C-alpha positions in Angstrom: 0.0 0.0 0.0 1.5 3.4 -0.9 1.8 6.1 1.6 -0.6 8.3 -0.3 -3.3 5.6 -0.3 -2.7 5.1 3.5 -3.2 8.8 4.2 -6.4 8.9 2.1 -7.8 5.9 3.9 -6.9 7.3 7.3 -8.9 10.5 6.7 -11.7 8.5 5.0 -11.9 6.0 7.9 -12.0 8.7 10.5 -14.8 10.5 8.6 -16.7 7.2 8.4 -16.5 6.5 12.1 -17.7 10.0 13.0 -20.6 9.9 10.6 -22.1 6.4 11.4 -23.8 5.5 14.6 -21.6 3.0 16.5 -24.5 0.6 17.0 -24.9 0.3 13.2 -21.4 -1.1 12.7 -20.6 -4.8 13.4 -18.3 -4.8 16.3 -15.5 -6.8 14.6 -15.7 -4.4 11.6 -15.4 -1.4 13.8 -12.4 -2.8 15.7 -10.7 -3.7 12.4 -11.5 -0.3 10.9 -10.0 1.6 13.9 -7.0 -0.6 14.0 -6.4 0.0 10.3 -6.7 3.8 10.8 -4.4 3.7 13.8 -1.8 1.7 11.9 -1.9 3.9 8.8 -1.9 7.0 11.0 1.7 6.4 12.2 2.7 8.9 9.6 1.8 11.4 12.3 3.3 9.6 15.2 5.9 10.9 17.7 8.4 8.7 15.9 8.1 10.9 12.9 6.0 8.4 10.9 8.9 6.3 9.6 7.5 4.4 6.6 8.9 2.5 3.7 9.6 5.6 1.8 10.6 7.8 4.7 8.9 9.9 7.5 5.8 12.1 7.1 5.6 15.5 8.8 2.0 16.6 9.6 1.5 20.3 10.1 -1.5 21.5 12.0 -3.0 24.9 11.0 -6.2 26.9 11.6 -7.6 26.9 8.1 -7.4 25.6 4.5 -5.7 27.3 1.6 -8.0 29.2 -0.8 -5.6 28.3 -3.7 -2.1 27.2 -4.6 -1.3 29.5 -7.5 1.4 31.7 -5.9 0.7 34.6 -8.2 -3.0 34.7 -7.4 -3.1 34.1 -3.7 -2.7 36.8 -1.0 -3.2 35.0 2.2 -0.8 33.2 4.6 -2.5 29.8 4.5 -2.0 29.6 0.7 1.5 30.9 0.9 2.7 28.4 3.6 1.9 25.6 1.2 3.2 27.4 -1.9 6.5 28.1 0.0 7.2 24.3 -0.3 6.1 23.8 -3.9 7.7 26.7 -5.7 11.0 28.5 -6.0 12.0 32.1 -6.9 14.9 33.5 -8.8 16.2 34.8 -5.5 15.1 33.9 -2.0 15.5 34.9 1.7 17.9 33.2 3.9 16.5 30.8 6.4 15.9 33.3 9.2 16.3 36.8 7.7 15.1 38.9 4.8 18.6 39.1 3.3 18.6 37.9 -0.3 20.5 34.8 -1.5 20.5 32.9 -4.8 17.5 30.8 -5.7 16.8 29.6 -9.2 19.2 32.3 -10.3 22.7 31.4 -9.2 24.0 35.0 -9.7 22.9 38.4 -11.1 24.1 41.8 -11.9 22.6 45.2 -12.7 23.6 48.3 -14.6 24.8 51.4 -12.7 21.4 53.1 -13.2 19.6 50.1 -11.8 17.4 49.9 -14.9 18.6 46.5 -16.3 18.9 43.4 -14.2 20.5 40.2 -15.7 19.9 36.9 -13.9 21.9 33.7 -14.7 19.8 30.6 -14.1 20.7 27.2 -12.7 20.9 24.6 -15.3 19.5 21.1 -15.1 16.5 22.1 -12.9 13.2 20.5 -13.8 9.6 21.3 -12.9 7.6 18.6 -11.0 5.9 17.6 -14.3 9.3 16.8 -15.8 9.6 19.8 -18.1 12.7 22.0 -18.0 13.1 25.1 -16.0 14.6 27.8 -18.2 14.5 31.5 -19.1 11.3 31.1 -21.1 9.6 29.8 -17.9 10.7 33.0 -16.0 9.3 35.2 -18.8 6.1 33.2 -18.8 5.7 33.4 -15.0 5.9 37.2 -15.1 4.1 37.8 -18.4 1.0 35.9 -17.4 0.3 38.4 -14.7 0.2 41.5 -16.9 -1.7 42.1 -20.1 0.9 44.5 -21.3 3.2 41.5 -22.1 2.5 39.7 -25.4 1.7 36.3 -24.0 -1.4 34.3 -25.0 -1.7 33.0 -21.4 -1.5 36.3 -19.6 -4.1 36.8 -16.9 -5.0 33.1 -16.9 -6.1 32.3 -13.4 -6.2 36.0 -12.4 -6.8 38.5 -11.1 -3.3 38.9 -9.9 -3.7 41.1 -6.8 -0.1 41.2 -5.7 1.3 42.1 -9.2 -1.3 44.9 -9.3 -0.9 46.2 -5.7 2.9 46.2 -6.0 2.5 48.2 -9.2 4.8 45.8 -11.0 3.4 46.8 -14.4 4.6 50.3 -13.9 8.0 49.2 -12.6 8.9 46.5 -15.3 9.2 47.6 -18.9 10.1 44.2 -20.2 11.4 40.7 -19.4 13.4 38.9 -22.1 15.1 35.5 -22.4 18.5 36.0 -23.8 19.2 32.3 -24.0 18.0 29.3 -22.0 19.9 30.3 -18.9 19.8 34.1 -19.0 16.9 36.4 -18.5 17.0 40.2 -18.4 14.5 42.5 -16.6 14.3 46.1 -17.9 12.7 48.6 -15.5 10.9 51.8 -16.4 12.6 53.6 -13.5 14.8 52.5 -10.5 12.8 50.7 -7.8 14.5 50.1 -4.5 12.4 47.1 -3.4 12.7 45.4 -6.8 15.1 42.6 -5.9 13.4 41.8 -2.6 10.1 41.7 -4.5 11.5 38.8 -6.6 11.7 36.7 -3.5 8.0 37.1 -2.8 5.4 34.4 -3.5 3.8 36.2 -6.4 7.0 36.1 -8.4 7.5 32.3 -7.9 8.3 30.4 -11.1 5.5 28.2 -12.4 5.5 25.5 -15.0 4.2 27.0 -18.3 3.1 23.5 -19.3 1.1 23.2 -16.1 -0.6 26.5 -16.5 -1.4 25.8 -20.2 -2.9 22.4 -19.2 -5.0 23.6 -16.3 -5.7 27.2 -17.2 -7.9 28.8 -14.4 -7.8 25.5 -12.5 -4.1 25.7 -12.0 -4.6 26.8 -8.4 -5.9 23.3 -7.8 -3.0 21.6 -9.7 0.2 23.5 -8.8 3.5 22.7 -10.5 6.7 24.2 -9.5 10.4 23.3 -9.0 10.3 23.3 -5.2 11.4 20.7 -2.6 7.9 19.2 -2.5 5.4 18.4 -5.2 1.7 18.4 -5.0 0.0 15.1 -4.4 -3.5 15.5 -2.9 -6.0 18.1 -1.7 -9.1 17.2 0.3 -10.7 20.6 0.8 -11.0 21.8 4.4 -9.2 18.7 5.6 -5.7 18.3 4.3 -3.1 18.9 1.6 -0.4 16.3 0.9 2.9 17.0 -0.7 5.5 14.4 -1.7 9.2 15.2 -1.6 11.0 16.1 -4.9 13.7 13.5 -5.1 15.7 15.5 -7.6 15.5 18.9 -5.8 18.3 21.2 -6.9 19.0 22.4 -3.3 19.1 18.9 -1.7 16.5 16.2 -1.4 14.3 16.7 1.7 14.6 14.2 4.6 10.9 13.9 5.0 9.0 11.9 2.4 5.7 13.6 2.8 4.4 16.9 4.1 0.8 17.1 5.2 -1.0 20.3 6.0 -4.0 19.5 8.2 -6.8 22.1 8.6 -7.9 22.2 12.3 -9.8 25.4 13.0 -10.3 24.9 16.7 -7.1 25.9 18.6 -7.8 23.5 21.5 -8.3 20.5 19.2 -5.1 21.4 17.3 -3.1 21.6 20.5 -4.5 18.2 21.7 -3.5 16.6 18.4 0.0 18.0 18.9 0.2 16.5 22.4 -1.0 13.1 21.2 1.8 13.1 18.6 -0.6 13.3 15.6 1.1 16.5 14.5 4.8 17.3 14.1 4.2 21.1 14.0 1.5 23.6 14.9 1.0 27.3 14.4 -1.9 29.6 15.4 -1.2 29.0 19.1 -3.6 30.6 21.5 -2.1 32.7 24.3 -3.4 30.4 27.0 -1.6 27.5 25.4 1.9 29.0 25.6 2.8 28.1 29.1 1.5 24.5 28.9 3.6 24.0 25.8 6.6 25.4 27.6 6.0 23.1 30.5 5.6 20.0 28.3 9.0 18.1 28.3 8.1 16.6 24.9 7.4 19.9 23.1 9.4 23.0 22.1 7.9 26.4 21.6 9.7 28.6 19.0 9.2 32.4 19.2 10.2 35.4 17.3 9.3 39.1 17.2 6.6 39.3 14.5 7.0 41.3 11.4 3.2 41.8 11.3 0.3 44.0 11.9 -3.3 43.3 13.0 -5.6 46.2 12.1 -9.2 47.4 11.9 -9.9 48.9 8.5 -12.7 51.4 8.0 -14.1 51.6 4.5 -13.5 55.3 3.6 -16.0 55.2 0.7 -18.9 54.3 3.0 -20.6 56.6 5.4 -19.8 57.7 8.0 -16.2 56.6 7.6 -15.4 59.2 5.0 -15.2 61.7 7.8 -11.7 61.6 9.5 -13.3 62.7 12.8 -15.3 59.4 12.8 -12.2 57.4 12.1 -10.2 59.2 14.8 -13.1 58.6 17.2 -12.9 54.9 16.5 -9.2 55.0 17.3 -9.9 56.7 20.6 -12.6 54.3 21.5 -10.6 51.1 21.4 -8.7 50.0 24.5 -5.6 48.3 22.9 -3.8 47.9 26.2 -6.7 45.8 27.6 -6.8 43.7 24.4 -3.0 43.0 24.6 -3.1 42.1 28.3 -6.3 40.0 28.3 -6.6 38.4 24.9 -3.0 38.3 23.8 -1.6 37.7 27.3 1.1 40.2 26.6 2.4 38.2 23.6 1.8 41.3 21.5 2.4 45.0 21.6 -0.1 47.7 20.9 0.4 49.1 17.4 0.8 52.8 16.7 1.8 52.8 13.0 0.7 50.7 9.9 4.1 48.8 10.1 5.9 47.0 13.0 8.8 48.5 14.9 11.1 45.7 13.7 11.1 47.1 10.1 13.5 49.9 9.4 11.9 53.3 8.7 9.5 53.0 11.6 8.5 56.4 13.0 9.1 56.4 16.7 8.1 60.0 17.2 4.3 59.5 16.5 2.1 59.9 19.6 -0.4 57.1 19.7 -4.1 57.7 20.0 -4.9 57.2 23.7 -7.9 55.2 25.0 -10.3 58.2 25.5 -14.0 57.3 25.1 -15.0 60.9 26.2 -13.0 62.5 23.4 -14.3 59.8 21.0 -17.9 60.8 21.8 -17.1 64.5 21.4 -15.6 63.8 17.9 -18.7 61.8 16.9 -20.9 64.7 18.0 -18.8 67.1 15.9 -19.2 64.8 12.9 -23.0 64.8 13.3 -23.5 61.6 15.3 -24.3 62.6 18.9 -26.1 59.4 19.4 -23.6 57.2 17.5 -24.6 55.0 14.5 -25.0 51.4 13.4 -22.4 49.6 11.4 -21.1 46.1 10.7 -17.8 44.8 12.0 -16.3 41.9 9.9 -14.1 39.3 11.6 -12.6 36.2 10.2 -13.7 32.8 11.6 -10.2 31.2 11.6 -7.2 32.0 13.7 -4.4 33.9 12.0 -0.8 34.6 13.3 -1.7 38.2 14.1 -5.0 37.3 15.7 -5.2 33.8 17.2 -8.7 34.4 18.6 -10.4 36.7 16.1 -13.9 36.4 17.5 -12.8 37.4 21.0 -11.0 40.4 19.6 -14.0 41.4 17.6 -16.2 41.1 20.7 -13.8 43.3 22.7 -13.8 45.9 19.9 -17.6 45.7 19.7 -17.9 46.4 23.4 -15.5 49.4 23.1 -17.5 50.9 20.3 -20.8 50.3 22.1 -19.5 52.5 24.9 -19.3 55.5 22.6 -22.6 54.9 20.9 -21.4 52.8 17.9 -23.6 49.7 17.5 -21.4 47.2 15.5 -22.9 43.9 14.4 -20.2 41.2 14.0 -20.2 39.5 10.6 -18.1 36.3 10.0 -17.6 34.0 7.0 -15.2 31.2 6.1 -11.7 32.3 5.2 -11.8 32.3 1.4 -15.2 34.1 1.3 -13.9 36.6 3.9 -11.0 37.4 1.7 -13.0 37.7 -1.5 -15.7 39.9 0.1 -13.4 42.3 1.9 -11.2 42.6 -1.2 -14.4 43.5 -3.1 -15.1 46.2 -0.5 -18.4 44.7 0.9 -17.5 45.5 4.5 -18.0 48.6 6.6 -15.2 47.8 9.0 -13.1 44.6 9.0 -10.4 43.1 11.1 -7.4 42.0 9.0 -3.7 41.6 9.3 -0.5 41.3 7.3 2.9 39.7 7.7 5.6 41.5 5.8 6.8 39.7 2.7 10.2 41.3 2.2 11.3 43.4 5.2 10.9 46.6 3.3 8.5 49.4 4.6 7.1 49.6 1.0 5.5 46.2 1.6 3.4 47.7 4.3 2.9 51.3 3.5 2.5 51.1 -0.3 0.9 47.7 -0.5 -1.7 48.2 2.1 -2.5 51.9 2.0 -1.6 53.4 -1.3 -4.5 54.6 -3.5 -3.4 52.2 -6.3 -4.1 49.3 -4.0 -7.8 50.1 -4.0 -8.2 48.5 -7.5 -10.3 45.4 -7.1 -9.5 42.9 -5.7 -8.1 45.5 -3.2 -5.3 45.1 -0.8 -6.1 48.6 0.6 -9.2 47.5 2.5 -9.7 51.0 3.9 -10.1 52.2 0.3 -8.0 55.1 1.5 -7.0 57.5 -1.4 -4.6 60.2 -0.3 -2.7 62.0 -3.1 -0.3 63.4 -0.5 0.4 59.9 0.9 0.7 58.5 -2.6 3.3 60.9 -3.7 5.5 60.2 -0.6 5.5 56.4 -0.9 6.1 56.5 -4.7 9.0 58.9 -4.1 10.4 56.5 -1.5 10.2 53.6 -4.0 12.3 55.5 -6.5 14.9 56.6 -4.0 18.0 54.4 -3.6 19.5 56.1 -0.5 18.1 54.3 2.6 18.4 57.4 4.8 16.3 59.4 2.4 13.8 56.6 2.1 13.5 56.4 5.9 12.7 60.1 6.1 10.0 59.7 3.5 8.4 56.6 5.2 8.4 58.5 8.5 6.4 61.3 6.7 4.0 58.7 5.2 3.3 57.2 8.7 2.5 60.6 10.1 0.0 61.3 7.2 -1.6 57.9 7.8 -1.8 58.6 11.5 -3.5 61.9 11.0 -6.0 60.6 8.4 -6.6 57.4 10.5 -7.9 55.1 7.8 -7.2 52.2 10.2 -7.0 51.4 13.8 -3.6 49.7 14.0 -4.3 47.1 16.7 -1.3 44.9 17.6 2.0 43.4 16.5 2.2 39.8 17.6 5.1 37.5 18.4 5.4 34.6 15.9 4.8 31.2 17.7 5.3 27.6 16.5 5.2 24.4 18.5 6.9 21.1 17.7 8.1 17.9 19.3 11.6 17.9 20.7 12.8 15.3 18.2 12.3 17.7 15.3 15.1 19.9 13.9 15.7 22.1 10.9 12.6 24.3 11.1 13.1 28.1 11.4 10.6 30.8 12.1 11.0 33.4 9.4 10.3 37.1 9.7 8.0 36.9 6.6 6.0 34.1 8.1 7.3 31.6 5.5 7.1 28.0 6.7 9.7 26.0 4.8 10.1 22.4 5.7 12.7 21.0 3.3 15.5 21.1 6.0 13.3 19.4 8.7 14.6 16.2 10.2 13.6 13.7 12.8 16.3 13.1 15.4 
């Protein structure tokens, strides 16, 4: 029996047991079924699931991936799977946002930074057996932008990242010089350009795979990465098998399984039982028990993230900055940090975390001041407050492990100043689709930085160009003053000058208050002590190809 078949039968048998009444099953059949499931389930055992073809690593997470096309997806649950299927021309080191070679072994650029030449590794193949080459690089970029002459551009779109990062206005052309050389020509210098090439949306995909599957490619991913796609049972698990010929070294684990377990407690219990070899989305009250457990290890890192409350500036009454400022004054962030995050977070002041260079330390945060909030609402014409809808995701995220509790705390704060906020929740993919379509009044959302550059927060999340649907700017904030500052910062190569510009941008955003910046959280990950080789990454990437069982 193959490992893939074993895994499928484990999940199928568990579902069968839960859906049938015990009295309806012959007792011998039930015993046999449970024994079979237990035996096949050793892929998730404390021993690391040693099987004929190697161990299996089962990763427990809070929700499923909306899709597995790296250029199309914008959420962390999709990215953490894609991180193991695809490669980029350049990549981040294991634990920093410093750039190192990926599919490109080396590169150089002209003195004016307008022409970048990448020299590609030779002999690399996609998981479908087709060769990786310069044409594949051109294809992976060209399909995201209709300006390129490619019959498959925009297949599987829309491409939110390409759009929100304004890549079409940065890149003039991408050309294959020969099979192992590709040249990017820019319209103007762009400081974050190289770091952007390490982000998920610029991963290199199989042209053959995209042409075969078209808009369905997100269900049938094909890359060059350490693991290749094997199976996806929606809302249950995704199984990847190791790429035996991976250019950067064959992974030690034979299979990598991402299990979707929305309930934090259930996920933790599965880890304690040995049915998981890794777990994220850790609730604050689970931290100390994990630390006290001699069989487990808790990994922590200062998070390069932001959890925020976006107010839709195009919808009344949030077009009035006095209302938005009142909402900022109404929310008790200190209490949220202490009671719901158990001090594993810090109250946010700006739209980017303090661990990112360019952070403006001089900005005075909005205090918790309900009286002042009520006064501003009165000035704005709402002496008795107003009714609105507060959207909150239904699954835990790294920046908000208990989203419903945070939503309820915000709801109570708003109620105290006369704002009656009805909480609205949907499943994760629908939540993303609807908020990016602008259907919300207010929504709780978050972001983990992709490349360690302020641009990835300040431009990507709040620039006016990011309001194009599907939007990344969920506040639909359109400030020309802000836009001019962040674009100037993109075009400036001197980091000191860029820092000064980003400090200005943060002050503008603070005064206009399109968001309530809520918290920056610590990144947490739990695993058994016999696991090594996994590193928490500032960008939230979860790469498992170096993981080993001791």
